[in-house]
N, C-alpha and C positions, 0 to 999 in steps of 0.2 A: 489469191492463193498460190500455192506451189505444190508440186508433186515430186516424189522421188521414187525410184524403182531400181532394182538390180540391173546391171549391164549384162544382158543375156548373150549367150554365145550362139544361139540358133540362127539359121540363115534368114528366116522371116524377120526377126528382130533386127539383125544386122542390116538388112536391106532397107527396112523402114528408118532406122537410125541414119543411115547414109543419105537417104532421100531428104530427111529433115536437115542434116548438117550441110548438104549441098544446095538446099532450097534458098529462094530469096527471102525467106522469113528472117526478120532482124534478130540478131543474137547479141546477148550481152554476157559479160563475164568479169570476174575479178582476176585480172592478169590474163589477157587473151593469149599472150605468148605461151604460157604454160598450157592452157587448154588446147590451143592449136597444135602445139608440138606433141602433146599427149595423144590427141586424135590421130595425127599423122603417123606416129610411131605405132600405136595399138591397132588402128583401123586401116591405115594405108592411104588416107586421103586428107586433104586440107578442108576444114570447114569454110563456108563462104557466108557473106553478108553480115560481117561483124558490124554492129551498130554502136556498142558502147563498151568501154573498159573502165570499171569503177576505180581501178588503181590509177590509170591515166587521168581520169576525171579529177581525182583528189589532187594529183600533182598540179593540174591546171588551176584548181581553186586555191590551193595553198601549198606551195612547194616545200614548206618547212614542216608540215604536219606529217605524221606517219601515214602510210598508205595501206596498211594491212586491214583486211576486212573486219577482223575482230575489234580492232581499235575504232574503226568507223562505226560499227554497230554499237559499241559502247558510247561513243561521243554523240551519235545521232539519236539513238533510241534508249540509252541508259541500260542496256542489257549486257552485263559483263561476262555472262557465263552460259550462253546458249550452247556452247560446245563442251560443257563440263563432263557430260557422260561419255564422250568419245575422246576427250583431250589426251588421255594417257596413250591411246592407240595411234594418235597422230605423230608420235615420236618413235624413233628406233630404240631398240633395247641397247644397253651399254656395249655389249660385245659387237653388235653391228656398227655402232657409232665408232668404237675404237678401231675396228677393222677398215671401215670405209669412209669415216669422217662425214663431210657434207653429202656424200653419195649414199649414205646409209638409208636403208628402206624402212619406212615406218611400219607399224603393226596394225594398220587399219583393217586388214583382212580378218583380224581376230575380234573385232568389235561385234557386239550383238546386233543382228540385222535390223531389228526394230529401232534401236537407238541410233544406228548409223543412218537409216533412212530419214528419221526425224531431223537429225543434224543436217543431212543433205538438203532436205526440203527447206529448212530454216535458212541455210546458207544461200540457196537460190532465191528465196523470198527477200531476204535482206539485200542481196545483190541487186535485185530488180528495184526495190524501194530506194536504195541509195543512188542507183543510176537515174531514176526519175527525179530525185531531189537535186542531184548534181546538174542534170540537164537544165532544170528550171533556174538554177543559180548562176550558171555561166553567162557572162556578158557576151555580146556578139563578137567582140574581139577575142575573148577567151575561147569561144566556140571555134573560131577559125584555127586557133592554135591546137585545140583538142582534135579537130578533124585532121589536121596535118600529122599530129602524133599518132592517131589511130591508123591512118593510111601508111605512115612510115613503119609503125609496129608490124603491120601485116606483111610488109616487104622484108623487114629485118628478121622476122621469125624464120623464114626459109633459109636465109643466109646464116643465122645462128645455128640452125640444126645441121646444115651441110658443112659449115666451116670453110676454111681455105688453107692451102698449103703454103708454107713460107720456107724458103731455102736460105 
């Protein structure tokens, strides 16, 4: 199973969340670069103990296949629309897109909370199931490559966020 809950601003919640993110508990995500940078930007710290990235796993299994979670959910489980009730909120409004292009902000904060939490829980569940399936399918040779990519990704995340000056 999986659970979803709002990201609360209270100190008790924030302390518990930080303890979880900094703990040795194995963590998986679809695109750890996004999740790690989001956590660092919003919370001020880097998550630790990344174990699996389903996007990297998909690249290792088949570098020609799309690596988006929605595509993997459809191809693995035949569910093309688990995000249907929040899909419109995952996109920016036209004025935002016209003004900011790729940096436009989506409208997820406008989604009904019950539908958003169901979508989030399904996203987490599918990510976990896909990670489990990918890990079982990787050969030992592919696993060495995956481990290299995962370690490299966690290093490159900080460099990507910080950038560097060029004169």
